[in-house]
N, C-alpha and C positions, 0 to 999 in steps of 0.2 A: 504494500500500500504506500501511497505518497503522503508524507507528512510535510506540510508547507510551514516553514518557519522563516521563509524568505525566498530567494533563489537564483542563481546562474553561475557558470564556471569555466575552467580551461587549461592551458597546457604548459606553460613552461616559462620559467625565468631562471636564468643561469645563476645558481647560488652556489658559492664555494664556501665550504666550511673547513677549517683546519682540524676540527675535532679535538681541540686541546682545551681542557678546562681544569683549573686548579681546584682541588678539593680543599675546602676550608673547614676546620673544626670549630664550631661555635661554642664559646665558653662564657658563662655568666660570672660576673665579678663576685668573688667570695665563695664560689663553688669549686670543688676539686675537679680536675680534668677527668673525663671518663676513662675507664680502663681500656687498654688496647685489645682489640678483638684478636682472638687466636687465629693464626693463619691455617687455612685448609687448602690443600691443593685442588685445583680444578680437575675435571676428568681428563684422563689420558686417552688420546685418539690413535686409532690404528688405520693405516692406509687401506683403501679398498674402493671398489666400484668405479675405478678409473681415476681416483683422487689420491694424490701423494701429499702427505702432511709436511709442510715446509717448516712451520713453527707450531709447537704445542700450545694449548690454551694458556692464556695469562689473564688474571683478573684485571678488570678495568679500574677497580678501586677497592678500598678496604671493606666495602659492604659485601663483597664476594657473592654477588648475584649474577653479574654479567662478566663474560670473558670473551676474548677474541682469539682466533687461530687463523692460520694461513694454509691454503692448499694450492696445488697446481693441477690443471686439467688439460689434456690434449684437445678437448673440445673448444677451449678458448686459450690457446697457447700464448697469445699476446693481445693487448688491447690499448686503446687510447687512454693515457693515464692522466689523472689529476695530480697536482703537487703532492709529493710524499708517497704516491703509489709506485709499485714496481710492476712493470708490464709482465703479465703472465702469472703473477702471484695474487691470489684471491683471498682477501680478508673476509671472514665470516664472524658476525657477532651473535652471541647466544646469551639470553637471559633465563636463568633457572628460577623455579619457584623456591620460596623460602623452605628450608628443611629438605631440599633435594638430597636423597641418600643413595642413589644409584640402584635402588631395588624397586621402589614404588614407580609404577608406570604413569607417565603424564602425557596429555595431548600436546600437539605442537602447532603453533601459529607461525606461519612464514609471513613476514612483512617485508615488502619490497620498496626500496628507496626511489626517489625521483631523479630526474636528469641533473647532472652536475653535482650530485651528492655522494657521500661516502657511506658504505654499509655500517661503519663503526662510528658514525657521527654522534657526538655527545648528546645532541638534542634528541636523536632517536632513542638512545639509551635511557635518557631521563623520561621521555614520554612512555616508553614501554614499562620501565620500572614503576612509575606512578600508577599506570593503569592496571598493572598486574600485582600490586601489593596484596598479599594474602590470597592470591588466586593460584590454584594448582595447574599451572600452564607453563610450558617451555616456549620461548619466542626466539625465532631464528631470523636474522637479517643478513642475506647473502650479498656478495658483490654483484652489481649489475652494470658496473662501469658508468661513466658519465653519460654514455649514449648507447648502452647495449640494447635497449628496448625489449629486453626479455624475449628475444626471438632468435631463431636460426637464420642468419643473414643470407640473402640471396647472392650477393657479389662482394664477399669480404676482401678480396684483393690481397695486397701485400701483407696484411696482418695475419693471414691464415684463417683457419676456422674461427667463426664467431657464433658458435652454437650454444648460445646462452640458455635456450630452452632445454636442450639435452643435458647440459651441465647441471642445471638446477633440478630437473625432474627425474632424470635417469641416474644421476650420480649423487648429488648432494642429499636428496631425500633419503635414499637407502643408506647412505653413509651416516647421516644423523641417527637413523633408526638403529643402525648397528653399533653405534658408539655411545648413545645416550639411552636412558631408560624411558622409552616412549611408548605410546599406544600406536603401533605401526600399521594402522589400517585407516580407511577413509573416515570412519567415525572418530578418529583421533587427530584429524588435521583440518586446519582452516588456513586461508590465505588472504592477504590484503595488500594494498600498496597505495602510495601517494603519487599523484601526477603520472609520470612515466610508469611508476610502480603500480598505479591503479590499472593502467592498460595491461601490465604484466600479469596482475592477479586475475583479471577476467580472461585474458588470453590463455593462461595456464589452466584455469578452471574449465574453460570451454574445450580445450584440447584434451585434457586428461581428467574428466569428471570423476573417474574412479578413485582419484587421489584425495579429493577434498570434499568436505561436507558443508563448508561455508566459504563465501567469497565476499570481500569488501573492497570498495573503491573510495579513496579519500581524494576528491577533486581529480579523478582519473581522466586520462586522455582516451576516452572509450570509442570515439567515432572518427575513424580514419577517412570517412567520406566527407567530413566537415573540412572545407578547404583551408580554413584558418589553422586548424589543428594539423592538417597535412603539411602546411607550410612550416609549422613549428618543428615537426619531425625532420623535414628536409633541412631546416635551419640548424638543427642540432648536429647534423653531420659536418657543418662548416665552422662551428664555433670552437676555437681553441680552448675557451673556458670550460668546455665539456670534455676535454681530453685532447692530448696530442699523441700521434698525429691526427689531423682531421681525415675524413674519408669522403669518397665520391658520393654525390647525392643519391645515386641508385644502389648504394652498398647494402642497405638494410632490406627494403621491400621492392627494389627495382625502381624504374622510372615512375614518377608520380602522376603522369598525364595519360589520358585516354588516347589510344587503346592499349597502352603498355602498363596500365595500373592494376592488372588483375590480382596481383598478390596483395596490394593495398586493400582492395575490396574484400578479398577472401579472409584477410587477417583482422578486419575491423570487428572488435567485440560487440559493438552495439547491435549489429544486424545478425549476429549468429548466436543467439542466447539459448537456443534449444537444448544444448547439453547441460544447461544449468537446472533443468527440471529435477526436482527432488533435493536441490541444494538450497541452503539459506543464502539469501542475496541481500546486500545492503550497499547503498550509495550515499555519499555525503558530499555536499557542495554548498558554497555561498554563491552570491550573484555578483561579487566584485565591489559591492557597496558604492561609495562615491567614486565614479570613474575618473574624476579630476585629481584624485589623491592616489599617488603611486599607480599611475595608469597602466603600466606594463603588467603588474600583478593583478590589477583590477580586471583588465580585459582578459587576461589568461584565465582567471577564475570564471568570468562570465561565459567564456567559450566552453570550458569544461562542464559548467552547469548545463549548457545546451546539449552537450554530449550525453550527460546523465539523463536528461529529459527524453532524448531520442532512444536511449537504452531502455528507459522505463516504458516507452510506448511499445517497443518490441517485446518486452517481458509481459506486459499486459495482454498484448495480442496473442501471445503463446500460452496464456493462462498460468504463468509462473509467478507465485507470490514474491514480493520483495518489499524492502523498506527503502524509501528515498527521503533522507533527511536533508531537506532543502532549507537552509537556514538564512538565506537572504543576506542582509548586511551584517549578520553575526551578533546583533545587539541582544538577542534573546538566547543565543547559543552558548556563549562563554565570555567572561570579562576579558577585554583585550582583543577579541575577535571582531574584525570589521568586514568580514565576508570576502577578504582578498586571498589570493593564492599564496600558499606556502607560509602561512602564519602559524607560529607555534601554538598560540592559544586555541585556534580553530582545530588544529591537528590533535592537540591533547584532548579536546572535547570529543572529537571523532573517535579516538581510540578508547576513551573512557566509556563511550556508549557501545562501541563494537565488542569489546571484550565480554561483557555480560551476555550479549546476544549469542556469541559463539559458545560460551560455556554452558548455556542452556541446552545446546545440541551435542557438544562433544562429550565423548566418554572420558570420565576423569575420576580420580580418587574421591 
C-alpha cells in the first residue's frame, strides 16, 4: 500500500566520504572513567566460493559490533577506485547482533551503498548500529564500487570482468553463510540499498527471488526508462569522483539510445516486478523539498521518487503488496530530514522503519 507523507525522488550526487571518525569517550566531571571493555576477537574467515581473504576481520571500534574484512574475487579483479581503495580488493562491513556467540543462528540483511560511497562508511555503520540495537540480525554491506551498479557489465573493457552480481550473489552470500552463524535460507535474508544500492537491491531480488524474503529501496534508482535517471547512470561512468579510471558510456548496460538500449530496458527494476511476488517490498522516498535549496540533491530525490511511483504502479498492476513511504519534504518523517537525496536523517529514519518490517518476516532467535 502507499503511505503518503509527502513525495518525489532520484539518483545520484557524487558524495565522497573518507570514512574516518574519531571515537570520543564522554566523561562527566566528578565521575570515574568507565572500565575498558574486554577485547574479543572477531570471527575468523576461511577462503571459499571463489573468494580469497586478503585481510581478516578487524573491529571498527571498541563497541565490537561491527568489523570489516577484505576479499579478492576473479569476478571483479579490478575496478575504478575511490581515494584509499585498492583496485581488486573488496572491503566488506559486517555488523553483528549484541551477544553474537557463533552458535545461535541469525538472519542476514544485505544493504547496498550508493554511487561514490564506501561499503565501510562510518555513516552506514552508525545508521545500521542504531537501527539494529537489541535486534537479533546480522547486517552485511559489501563493496559495490563507486559505479558498479550491482550488475554484470556488458562491455567492461580494460578493467576485466565487472561481474558485481555474480560476486555478491554466487560468492559473497554463501561465503557469509559458511563463515558466520546465519539462517542460510530465503526466510533468513533481506536486502536493501540506497540510491544506486536501491537499484541493486531490487535488481538482485528480481533476478534471484529464491535468495531473499524482503527487499527495500531507500531513494533507489529503480526506473532505467526514466531519461533523467538514465543520464545519471551514463554520467556516473564519466565522473572521476566515482572512481578512477573512468569507463566508456556503454560499459555497464550498453548504449543508452534506441534501438541499442535493450539491456537498459531489460534490467530496469520498475517494469519487471513479477519475481517479487511473495516477497515483502518497501520503498522510501522524499520529493526533494524546496528545489531552490541544494538543487542537485533536491532534483535527484525528486526523480527517484518518480521512479518509486512508477514501480508502485507496476506492483499494483501485478497484485503484489508493498509499502511506499512517500515522505515529501521530510518534515513529518524525521528531524533534520528535508526530503532531499542522501540525507543522513532521512536514511536513518528509513532504516529504523525497515528493520522492524523485515524482522516481522525473517526467521530469527
